[in-house]
N, C-alpha and C positions, 0 to 999 in steps of 0.2 A: 504494500500500500504506500503510495506516494504521499509524503507529509507536506502540508502547506506551510511554507516558511513564515507566512504572515501570522499564523496561529501558534507558532512555536517561539516562546519568549527566550531571551538570553538567560543563561544560568546565573550570571552575575546580577541580573535584574531581580531574579527570584531570591537570590541571597540577600540583596538589599531590602526587599520586602520582608523577608523572614526576620532579619536582624532588627529592622525598625519596629516590627510588631512585638518582638521579644523585649526590646528596651522601652517601647513607647516613646521613642525620640529619634528623630533623624540625625541629630548631632551625635548622640552616643553610637548610633549605627555607623555613622561615618568614621568615628574614631576606631571602632573595631575593625572596619573594613579598609582602613587606611585611605579613605577618600575624603573629599570635602563635603560639607553639609549640602551644598548646592548640587553636587553630583548625585548624591543619594536622592534628594528631592526630585531631581530631573528623571532619574530612573523610575521612581514611584509614579510620577506623572505620566511617563510614557506607558507604563504598565496599565494604569487606569484608563488611558486613552485607548489602548489596545483592547482592553476588556469591555470598555463602555460603562464602567461603574466606578464609584468612589470607594477606595479601599480603606481610607482613613478619614477620621473627622478631627479637626483641629480644635482642641479645648485648652484654652490658656496657653501654657508653655509646653503642652504635651500633645502627642498625636494618639488617638484611640481608634482601634479597628472599628469599621462600620460593620453592619450585619453581613454585607457581601464579603468584607475582608475576613470576618470570623469563619465564614464558610470556606473561603479560599485557602486559609492558612494551613489546615491539616493536610490538604492535598499537596501544597507546596513543600511542606516538610517531608512528606512521603517521597516526593520526586527527588528532592535534594539528597535524602538518605540513600535512595536507590542509585543515584548518580555517583555518590561517594563510594558505595559498595562496588559498583561496576568498575571504577578506577582501581580500587584496592585489589579486586580479584584479577584484573588485567595485569597489574604490576606484579602480583604474586606469581602468576603463571607465565610471565614474559619470557623467562629463560627455561621453562620446563619443556620437556619433550612432549608431554600431553597433560591435559587437565580434565577433571571430572567434578561436576557439581551434583550433589545428592541431597534430596530432601528426605529426611528420616523422621519417623515417629520418635519423640524425645527420649523415652526410656529405652526403647529398642536400640536407638543410636548409642546412648551413653553406656548401657549395661551389656549389650551383646555385640554390636557392630564394631565399636571403637577398639575393643580388646582384641579383635581378630584382624584389624587393618594392617598391622605390621607384616603379616603373611602376604596380603595382597600387594603391598608396596615393595616387598622383597622380590616379588615375581615381576613387577612392573616398575623398575627404578626410573627415576626422572619424572614420575607422575605427581602432580599436585592435586590434592583433594580439597574441595570446598563442601563441607557438610553442615547443613542447617536443619533446625527442628521445624517440622510442620505437622500439625495434628489432624488437619482436614484437607480434603482436595482443594486445589487451587488452579488457576489458569496458567498453563505453561507459557502462553504468549506474553503474560505479564511478569512472570517470574522465571528467569532463565536457568532452569535446572535441566540436567541431562537425563535424570531419572528420579523416581520417588519410591519410597517403601511405604506401602499403604495397608491398613487393616480395615477390613469391611467386605463389601461385595465388589466384584470385578467390573466396576462402572466408573469411568472417568472420561470426561469430554475431550475429544481430539487426542486420545492417547490409547495405548495398548496395555492391557493388564495381563501379566503372566503369573500363574500360581507359584507361590514360594513355599508356603507351609501352612499347616493348620495350627491351632493353638490349644494346648492342654493346660488347664489350670488345676491347682491342687490346694487344699486347705492347709495353711501353715500357721505357726505361732512361735513365740520365743520360748526357750526352756523355762524361764521364770513364770510366764503366764500358764504354761502347762502344769507346772508344779502346784500353782494355786488353784487351777481349774482343770483337774484331770478329765480327759476325754476318752471314752470307750465306744460311744455310739454317735451317730449323726444327731440324735436328739440332744446330746450333751452340748453340742455346738449351738443349738437353738436358744439356749439360755445364757450363752457367754457373750462377752462384748465383741461385736463384729465391726470390721473396718470395710468401707465401701469406696469404690472408684466412682466419682460423681458422673462420669460419662457412661458408665455401665451399671446403673442402679439396681438392675434386676438379677445380677450375677448370683447372689446368695439365694434368692428365691428359686432360681433355676436349679441351683445345686441341690437345695433341699428337696425340690420336686423330683429330681433325678435319683435322689437317695431314698425316695419313698417316705419323706417326712413332711408333714404339714405344719410348718413352723410359722407362728404368728409374729415372731420377732425378726423375720428375714430382712426387714427394711430399717431396723433400729441400729444406731451406732454412728460413729464419726465418719465423715466423708472427706475425700481428698481428690484433687483434680488431675493428679499424675500418678502412675504406677510407682514411680520412684519414691513419692511421699508415702504411699501405702506400705512399701517395703520397709522404709525407715520406721514408720509407726509400728509395724508388726515387730520389728527387731527390738524396739524400745518397750515392748510388752503392753501396748495400748489395746490390743485386741487380736482376734483371729482374722486372717485375711485369705482371700482367694487370689492366687497369683500364678501367672504363667511360669512353668518350671524353668524355662530357659532364662528368665530374668533374675532368678535367685540361685544360680549355680554356685556363686561364691559364698552366699550365706548358708546354703545347705552343706557345702563342703567344710565350712568353718564351724558349723554347729550353732550359729547365732539364730537360725530359723530351723524348725523341724516340721516335717510333714505330719499333720495331726492324725489323719486317717488315710488309708490307701484307697481313696475313692476319687480318682482324677475325672475330670469332665472336659470334653471337647466343646469349645464355644461354637456358636452358629456361624461366625465369620472366620475369615482366613487372612493370611498375609499375601500381598501381591507386589511384584515389581512393576512399576508403571513407567512407560517410556513414551514421550511425545511422538506423534506419528512421523515427524520429520527427522528424528534422531535414532531411528532403529538400527541404522548401519554404522553408527559411530563406533570405531574399533575399540576404544578404551571402555566405552559403556558396555559393549557386548562382552568384553573380557571380564568386566566386573560382574555382570549378570551370571556368567558361567561360574565364576569363582564363588559368589555368594550362594548359588544353588548347591554347589559341592559342599560348602560349609554347613548348610542346613542339613543336607543329606547325611 
């Protein structure tokens, strides 16, 4: 798609707008940007003329964002952050033989993927990785990733989903909690303190149902929005948790978490590798997909 130059503002003009909005002053913005006050004022006026709206209102010795300016500011900051990230990534990979940008689920990335990356990099020396956390599907056209690791159903706009693995969760607890709350049956868990993942509020109810237990307390307990928090809370003895076995390999090996009952449950969704349609033949991306499939296997 061909961009209209008339509609694309200069980055320095956007910087002047963001800086003036942050300080509430053209003079302070000019000092930060090493410009004159008149230069900043002219940049803002040009931007207002281009947009056809007033971005600032002059009140005594200060400038205050107008309604239009308040709506415009978050998008400008997002664009400036993306521009900075683009430059940093380009500089980081400037001398690399190849580079790969991966969007990963937060806890999957920190607990499983990162610990195995030395093996991948040893097989592909000279490769620079850029790994960022993403919890939900996004538009590959707006965020320049080569692939994503996704949990859910194999549905992603303008991208191809390839099955990676299923997910097995197990009930776990700290040794101290188990000492104070002995567990012999699934019913025993129904009265204990439970920990929940906020994005999967029905996990305990599903586990109790699969175990043939009708527990009224399946939804009671503390909630956390990341698996990593649930893991730490369980290790601290705050409650019983349902966790994917692959995320707690270290805790199980060290004994800081123990499997309470040998009743694993496969969740209804799975993990997928997602590749935008235009990047299926990227050599380093293809190599990574083959490598991670072997690691899971």
